[in-house]
LUMTOR-918020 format. One record per residue (C-alpha): residue number from 1; residue in one letter; x, y, z. Coordinates in Angstrom, 1 decimal, padded with zeros to 4 digits. Last residue first. Layout:
<r><num>NUM</num><residu>A</residu><east>X</east><north>Y</north><up>Z</up></r>
...
***
This chain:
<r><num>122</num><residu>Q</residu><east>-076.5</east><north>020.6</north><up>-031.0</up></r>
<r><num>121</num><residu>L</residu><east>-075.9</east><north>024.2</north><up>-031.5</up></r>
<r><num>120</num><residu>A</residu><east>-079.2</east><north>024.5</north><up>-033.4</up></r>
<r><num>119</num><residu>L</residu><east>-081.1</east><north>023.3</north><up>-030.4</up></r>
<r><num>118</num><residu>A</residu><east>-079.5</east><north>025.9</north><up>-028.2</up></r>
<r><num>117</num><residu>E</residu><east>-080.6</east><north>028.6</north><up>-030.5</up></r>
<r><num>116</num><residu>G</residu><east>-084.1</east><north>027.4</north><up>-030.8</up></r>
<r><num>115</num><residu>T</residu><east>-084.4</east><north>027.1</north><up>-027.0</up></r>
<r><num>114</num><residu>M</residu><east>-083.2</east><north>030.8</north><up>-026.7</up></r>
<r><num>113</num><residu>R</residu><east>-085.6</east><north>032.1</north><up>-029.2</up></r>
<r><num>112</num><residu>S</residu><east>-088.6</east><north>030.2</north><up>-027.7</up></r>
<r><num>111</num><residu>R</residu><east>-087.6</east><north>031.5</north><up>-024.1</up></r>
<r><num>110</num><residu>H</residu><east>-087.2</east><north>035.1</north><up>-025.2</up></r>
<r><num>109</num><residu>N</residu><east>-090.3</east><north>036.9</north><up>-024.1</up></r>
<r><num>108</num><residu>S</residu><east>-090.7</east><north>034.8</north><up>-020.9</up></r>
<r><num>107</num><residu>Q</residu><east>-087.1</east><north>034.9</north><up>-020.0</up></r>
<r><num>106</num><residu>Y</residu><east>-086.9</east><north>038.7</north><up>-020.4</up></r>
<r><num>105</num><residu>T</residu><east>-090.1</east><north>039.2</north><up>-018.5</up></r>
<r><num>104</num><residu>R</residu><east>-089.1</east><north>036.8</north><up>-015.7</up></r>
<r><num>103</num><residu>A</residu><east>-085.6</east><north>038.3</north><up>-015.3</up></r>
<r><num>102</num><residu>N</residu><east>-086.8</east><north>041.9</north><up>-015.3</up></r>
<r><num>101</num><residu>S</residu><east>-089.3</east><north>040.9</north><up>-012.7</up></r>
<r><num>100</num><residu>L</residu><east>-086.6</east><north>039.2</north><up>-010.6</up></r>
<r><num>99</num><residu>V</residu><east>-084.4</east><north>042.3</north><up>-010.8</up></r>
<r><num>98</num><residu>M</residu><east>-087.5</east><north>044.5</north><up>-009.9</up></r>
<r><num>97</num><residu>E</residu><east>-088.5</east><north>042.3</north><up>-006.9</up></r>
<r><num>96</num><residu>P</residu><east>-085.0</east><north>042.8</north><up>-005.3</up></r>
<r><num>95</num><residu>L</residu><east>-082.8</east><north>039.7</north><up>-005.2</up></r>
<r><num>94</num><residu>F</residu><east>-081.7</east><north>038.1</north><up>-001.9</up></r>
<r><num>93</num><residu>P</residu><east>-085.3</east><north>037.4</north><up>-000.7</up></r>
<r><num>92</num><residu>K</residu><east>-085.7</east><north>036.9</north><up>003.0</up></r>
<r><num>91</num><residu>R</residu><east>-088.3</east><north>034.3</north><up>003.6</up></r>
<r><num>90</num><residu>Q</residu><east>-087.5</east><north>032.4</north><up>000.3</up></r>
<r><num>89</num><residu>H</residu><east>-083.7</east><north>032.7</north><up>000.6</up></r>
<r><num>88</num><residu>V</residu><east>-082.9</east><north>029.1</north><up>000.4</up></r>
<r><num>87</num><residu>R</residu><east>-085.4</east><north>028.5</north><up>-002.4</up></r>
<r><num>86</num><residu>L</residu><east>-084.4</east><north>031.5</north><up>-004.4</up></r>
<r><num>85</num><residu>M</residu><east>-080.8</east><north>030.4</north><up>-004.0</up></r>
<r><num>84</num><residu>K</residu><east>-081.6</east><north>026.9</north><up>-005.1</up></r>
<r><num>83</num><residu>I</residu><east>-083.7</east><north>027.9</north><up>-008.2</up></r>
<r><num>82</num><residu>T</residu><east>-080.9</east><north>030.2</north><up>-009.3</up></r>
<r><num>81</num><residu>F</residu><east>-078.1</east><north>027.7</north><up>-008.8</up></r>
<r><num>80</num><residu>P</residu><east>-080.1</east><north>024.9</north><up>-010.7</up></r>
<r><num>79</num><residu>H</residu><east>-080.6</east><north>027.4</north><up>-013.6</up></r>
<r><num>78</num><residu>D</residu><east>-084.4</east><north>027.8</north><up>-014.6</up></r>
<r><num>77</num><residu>L</residu><east>-084.5</east><north>031.4</north><up>-013.6</up></r>
<r><num>76</num><residu>D</residu><east>-081.7</east><north>032.3</north><up>-015.9</up></r>
<r><num>75</num><residu>I</residu><east>-080.6</east><north>035.8</north><up>-014.7</up></r>
<r><num>74</num><residu>A</residu><east>-079.7</east><north>038.0</north><up>-017.7</up></r>
<r><num>73</num><residu>A</residu><east>-082.7</east><north>040.3</north><up>-017.4</up></r>
<r><num>72</num><residu>G</residu><east>-081.5</east><north>041.0</north><up>-013.8</up></r>
<r><num>71</num><residu>V</residu><east>-080.8</east><north>044.6</north><up>-014.4</up></r>
<r><num>70</num><residu>G</residu><east>-082.9</east><north>045.9</north><up>-017.3</up></r>
<r><num>69</num><residu>H</residu><east>-083.7</east><north>044.8</north><up>-021.0</up></r>
<r><num>68</num><residu>E</residu><east>-081.2</east><north>046.8</north><up>-023.0</up></r>
<r><num>67</num><residu>L</residu><east>-078.5</east><north>047.5</north><up>-020.5</up></r>
<r><num>66</num><residu>E</residu><east>-079.1</east><north>044.0</north><up>-019.1</up></r>
<r><num>65</num><residu>L</residu><east>-078.3</east><north>042.4</north><up>-022.5</up></r>
<r><num>64</num><residu>E</residu><east>-075.3</east><north>044.4</north><up>-022.9</up></r>
<r><num>63</num><residu>R</residu><east>-074.1</east><north>043.3</north><up>-019.5</up></r>
<r><num>62</num><residu>L</residu><east>-074.8</east><north>039.7</north><up>-020.5</up></r>
<r><num>61</num><residu>V</residu><east>-072.6</east><north>039.9</north><up>-023.5</up></r>
<r><num>60</num><residu>Q</residu><east>-069.9</east><north>041.6</north><up>-021.5</up></r>
<r><num>59</num><residu>T</residu><east>-070.1</east><north>039.0</north><up>-018.8</up></r>
<r><num>58</num><residu>G</residu><east>-069.5</east><north>036.4</north><up>-021.6</up></r>
<r><num>57</num><residu>A</residu><east>-066.3</east><north>038.1</north><up>-022.9</up></r>
<r><num>56</num><residu>M</residu><east>-065.2</east><north>038.4</north><up>-019.2</up></r>
<r><num>55</num><residu>L</residu><east>-065.6</east><north>034.8</north><up>-018.8</up></r>
<r><num>54</num><residu>N</residu><east>-063.8</east><north>034.0</north><up>-022.0</up></r>
<r><num>53</num><residu>R</residu><east>-060.9</east><north>036.1</north><up>-020.9</up></r>
<r><num>52</num><residu>Y</residu><east>-060.9</east><north>034.1</north><up>-017.6</up></r>
<r><num>51</num><residu>R</residu><east>-061.0</east><north>030.9</north><up>-019.3</up></r>
<r><num>50</num><residu>L</residu><east>-058.0</east><north>031.9</north><up>-021.5</up></r>
<r><num>49</num><residu>Q</residu><east>-056.1</east><north>032.9</north><up>-018.3</up></r>
<r><num>48</num><residu>N</residu><east>-056.9</east><north>029.6</north><up>-016.6</up></r>
<r><num>47</num><residu>G</residu><east>-055.7</east><north>027.7</north><up>-019.6</up></r>
<r><num>46</num><residu>G</residu><east>-052.3</east><north>029.4</north><up>-019.5</up></r>
<r><num>45</num><residu>T</residu><east>-051.6</east><north>031.8</north><up>-016.9</up></r>
<r><num>44</num><residu>L</residu><east>-053.4</east><north>033.7</north><up>-014.0</up></r>
<r><num>43</num><residu>S</residu><east>-051.3</east><north>036.0</north><up>-011.8</up></r>
<r><num>42</num><residu>S</residu><east>-053.0</east><north>039.1</north><up>-013.2</up></r>
<r><num>41</num><residu>I</residu><east>-056.3</east><north>037.8</north><up>-011.9</up></r>
<r><num>40</num><residu>W</residu><east>-055.0</east><north>037.3</north><up>-008.4</up></r>
<r><num>39</num><residu>E</residu><east>-053.6</east><north>040.8</north><up>-008.3</up></r>
<r><num>38</num><residu>Q</residu><east>-056.7</east><north>042.3</north><up>-009.7</up></r>
<r><num>37</num><residu>Q</residu><east>-059.0</east><north>040.6</north><up>-007.0</up></r>
<r><num>36</num><residu>G</residu><east>-061.1</east><north>043.4</north><up>-005.6</up></r>
<r><num>35</num><residu>R</residu><east>-062.9</east><north>044.6</north><up>-008.7</up></r>
<r><num>34</num><residu>V</residu><east>-063.1</east><north>041.2</north><up>-010.3</up></r>
<r><num>33</num><residu>F</residu><east>-064.8</east><north>039.4</north><up>-007.3</up></r>
<r><num>32</num><residu>D</residu><east>-067.5</east><north>042.2</north><up>-007.1</up></r>
<r><num>31</num><residu>D</residu><east>-068.1</east><north>042.2</north><up>-010.7</up></r>
<r><num>30</num><residu>I</residu><east>-068.4</east><north>038.4</north><up>-010.8</up></r>
<r><num>29</num><residu>P</residu><east>-070.8</east><north>038.5</north><up>-007.8</up></r>
<r><num>28</num><residu>R</residu><east>-072.8</east><north>041.2</north><up>-009.5</up></r>
<r><num>27</num><residu>L</residu><east>-073.1</east><north>039.5</north><up>-012.9</up></r>
<r><num>26</num><residu>F</residu><east>-075.3</east><north>036.5</north><up>-012.1</up></r>
<r><num>25</num><residu>G</residu><east>-076.6</east><north>035.0</north><up>-015.3</up></r>
<r><num>24</num><residu>A</residu><east>-076.7</east><north>031.4</north><up>-014.0</up></r>
<r><num>23</num><residu>A</residu><east>-074.0</east><north>030.4</north><up>-016.5</up></r>
<r><num>22</num><residu>L</residu><east>-072.0</east><north>033.5</north><up>-015.5</up></r>
<r><num>21</num><residu>Y</residu><east>-072.2</east><north>032.5</north><up>-011.8</up></r>
<r><num>20</num><residu>G</residu><east>-071.0</east><north>029.0</north><up>-012.7</up></r>
<r><num>19</num><residu>E</residu><east>-068.2</east><north>030.5</north><up>-014.6</up></r>
<r><num>18</num><residu>L</residu><east>-067.1</east><north>032.4</north><up>-011.5</up></r>
<r><num>17</num><residu>V</residu><east>-067.1</east><north>029.3</north><up>-009.5</up></r>
<r><num>16</num><residu>G</residu><east>-065.2</east><north>027.4</north><up>-012.3</up></r>
<r><num>15</num><residu>I</residu><east>-062.6</east><north>030.1</north><up>-012.3</up></r>
<r><num>14</num><residu>P</residu><east>-062.1</east><north>029.7</north><up>-008.6</up></r>
<r><num>13</num><residu>N</residu><east>-061.6</east><north>026.0</north><up>-008.9</up></r>
<r><num>12</num><residu>R</residu><east>-060.6</east><north>024.3</north><up>-005.5</up></r>
<r><num>11</num><residu>S</residu><east>-062.7</east><north>027.0</north><up>-003.7</up></r>
<r><num>10</num><residu>T</residu><east>-061.0</east><north>029.3</north><up>-001.2</up></r>
<r><num>9</num><residu>L</residu><east>-060.8</east><north>032.1</north><up>-003.7</up></r>
<r><num>8</num><residu>I</residu><east>-064.4</east><north>032.0</north><up>-004.5</up></r>
<r><num>7</num><residu>I</residu><east>-065.7</east><north>031.8</north><up>-001.0</up></r>
<r><num>6</num><residu>A</residu><east>-063.3</east><north>034.7</north><up>000.0</up></r>
<r><num>5</num><residu>A</residu><east>-064.5</east><north>036.8</north><up>-002.9</up></r>
<r><num>4</num><residu>V</residu><east>-068.1</east><north>036.3</north><up>-002.2</up></r>
<r><num>3</num><residu>N</residu><east>-067.6</east><north>037.2</north><up>001.5</up></r>
<r><num>2</num><residu>T</residu><east>-065.8</east><north>040.4</north><up>000.3</up></r>
<r><num>1</num><residu>M</residu><east>-062.2</east><north>041.2</north><up>000.7</up></r>
***
């Protein structure tokens, strides 16, 4: 079991942790968790099973975005989790520069479109 999987599984709300990664645009921890936790995933029922399906649908959308715009393009640099992780790992970056560059480029090129979509949902 990876460290990420252990942290997720020991939380009070493992699906919520995964949803947090999705909201911040981090696919790798979700992928790492899913790859090693098939038994836990298959045990989900009811609302948690639905939340997991929605999580997987969301990861697919972000995966397609990254296929088109490069690995890391889905990362939301303004998300509180991302900001915290970048600050904590300032001396030893946890994301390669190429990944950060893809996130910056995508975010700067699509910020107005994303903001307009969010306002339309309100």
